[in-house]
C-alpha positions as CSV (number, residue, x, y, z in Angstrom):
1,X,-68.3,-95.4,24.9
2,X,-67.7,-92.7,27.4
3,X,-70.4,-94.1,29.7
4,X,-69.0,-97.6,29.5
5,X,-65.5,-96.3,30.4
6,X,-67.1,-94.4,33.3
7,X,-68.9,-97.6,34.5
8,X,-65.8,-99.7,34.2
9,X,-63.8,-97.2,36.2
10,X,-66.4,-97.1,38.9
11,X,-66.7,-100.9,39.1
12,X,-62.9,-101.4,39.2
13,X,-62.0,-98.5,41.4
14,X,-65.0,-98.1,43.7
15,X,-64.8,-101.3,45.8
16,X,-61.0,-101.1,46.5
17,X,-61.4,-97.5,47.6
18,X,-64.4,-98.3,49.7
19,X,-62.5,-101.1,51.4
20,X,-59.6,-98.7,52.0
21,X,-62.0,-96.2,53.5
22,X,-63.5,-98.9,55.8
23,X,-60.1,-100.1,57.0
24,X,-58.5,-96.6,57.4
25,X,-60.6,-93.5,57.0
26,X,-62.6,-91.6,54.4
27,X,-59.9,-88.8,54.1
28,X,-57.2,-91.4,53.3
29,X,-59.4,-93.0,50.6
30,X,-60.1,-89.6,49.1
31,X,-56.4,-88.8,49.1
32,X,-55.7,-92.1,47.3
33,X,-58.4,-91.4,44.8
34,X,-56.9,-88.0,44.0
35,X,-53.5,-89.6,43.6
36,X,-54.9,-92.2,41.2
37,X,-56.5,-89.6,39.1
38,X,-53.5,-87.3,39.0
39,X,-52.0,-88.8,35.7
40,X,-55.2,-88.0,33.8
41,X,-55.2,-84.4,35.2
42,X,-51.6,-83.9,34.1
43,X,-52.4,-85.3,30.6
44,X,-55.3,-82.8,30.2
45,X,-53.1,-79.9,31.4
46,X,-50.5,-80.9,28.8
47,X,-53.0,-81.1,26.0
48,X,-54.4,-77.7,27.1
49,X,-50.9,-76.2,27.1
50,X,-50.0,-77.5,23.6
51,X,-53.3,-76.4,22.0
52,X,-53.2,-72.7,23.2
53,X,-52.2,-70.4,20.3
54,X,-49.4,-67.9,20.8
55,X,-51.9,-65.0,20.6
56,X,-53.0,-65.9,24.2
57,X,-56.6,-66.5,23.2
58,X,-58.2,-69.7,24.6
59,X,-59.1,-72.5,22.3
60,X,-62.2,-74.6,22.5
61,X,-61.5,-78.3,21.9
62,X,-64.2,-80.3,20.2
63,X,-64.7,-83.8,21.6
64,X,-65.2,-86.1,20.0
65,X,-63.2,-84.7,17.1
66,X,-65.0,-84.0,13.9
67,X,-64.4,-85.9,10.7
68,X,-60.9,-85.7,9.2
69,X,-60.3,-85.1,5.5
70,X,-58.9,-88.0,3.6
71,X,-58.2,-86.2,0.4
72,X,-55.9,-83.2,-0.1
73,X,-57.4,-79.8,-0.4
74,X,-57.5,-78.8,-4.1
75,X,-58.4,-75.2,-3.4
76,X,-61.6,-73.4,-4.5
77,X,-63.6,-75.0,-7.2
């Protein structure tokens, strides 16, 4: 799924940015590409900020997330 999303992003974003670079300049196209990606960077920073514990230690996020429990924990058996 990740590879498909990557390919779709390249197919939909690459040609317009290439055309922009052809009509203007490469630095302008790079700047526009950075602006287009800014919302995802902000989302990652927000997730990172909300998952850091108050102890100040870093947290390693697992992606994709592991299986979730569907039954309540009944304690030790």
